[in-house]
N, C-alpha and C positions, 0 to 999 in steps of 0.2 A: 482422303482424296488422293487418287493416283493420277499422275501426269503421264501423258503419252511420251513414248520414247524419244521422238524427234524434238520435243520441247526440252526435255532434260538434257539431251546431248548438246543442243544449241546453247542452252543456258550455261552449261559447264564450259563449253568452248569460249564463249564471250567472257565469262568470269576469269578463266585462266589467261586469256589474252590480255585482259585488263591488268591482272596482277603482273604479268610479264612486262607490259609497257611501263607500269609504275616503278617497279624495282630495277628494271634494266636501265631506265633513264637515271635513276639515283646512283646506280653502280657506275655508269659511264661518267657521270659528273664527278665522281670521286677519282676517276682515272685520268680524265682529260684536263690538261692545264688551261686550255682556252675555253672558257665557259660559253662564249658566244656561238660555238659550233653546235651546241645543244640548245635548240630553241623550243618554244611552245609549239611551233608548227610540227616538230617531230612527234610530239605526243598526239596532236590532232590527226596527223597522218596515220599514226599507228592505230588509233581508235577507229578511223575510217576503214582501214584494212581489216581489222578484227570484226567490226560490225558487218561489213560487206561480205566477207567470206563466211561469217556466221549465218547470215541470211541465205547465202547460196547453199551452205551445208544443210540448213533447215529445209529448204524447198527440195533439195536432192533427196534427203531422207524421207520427207513426206511423200514424195512421188513414188519412191521405190518401196516404201513400207506399205503404201496403199495397194500396190500390186501383190505383195505378199499376204495381205490380210484378205 
């Protein structure tokens, strides 16, 4: 089964964004002395941005690839 290009790009974008959020938070926690500066809200905010921009990317790709097809 072959997936359409816009689905693959969107999935990879969201996956890489999630990995970045997870490991960047862990790395910053090891660097910052004051643990209260890194909260759970940072992670939620990061996921919101990744998902929101991922959806925008998906619809942009879908719109423009439809023109090309």
